[in-house]
N, C-alpha and C positions, 0 to 999 in steps of 0.2 A: 140925837144925831144918828142918822141911818147910813148903812152902807148902801152901795149902789144896787145890790140884789134884793134888798128888803122891800116889801110892799108896805103901803101905809097901814094896812090891817096888822101886819106883823109888828110894826113899830108900836102901834097902839096896844097890842097884846103884851109886848115886852114891858111897856110902862105900867100897864095894869098889873102884871105879875109882880113887878117891883113894889107897887103900892100895897098889894095884898101881903107880900112878905114883910113890909114895914109894919103894917097893921098887926100881923101875927106876932111879930117881935114885941110890939107895945103891949099887946094883951098877955103874952106869955110872961113878960117881966114886970107887968103892972106899972108901966111907965107911960107918961104922956108923950104924945107925938112931938118931936123936936126936928124941925126942918134942917137945922145945921148938922145934926147927927145923922139923920136919914140920908142926906145927899152929900155928906162930907167927901166921899170918894170922887164924886163928880166935880165938886168945887176945887179939889186939889189938882185935878187933871187939867182944869181950864186955865 
């Protein structure tokens, strides 16, 4: 969900950065990707 001042490219960059952060956490903790854990903060807000 974008704010009015964000461009499409900025929104894509934000999602990409989030995905890289999730990947980094999985690799650092040697855990498999879990969608419910990775996006739990977004599901709670919805």
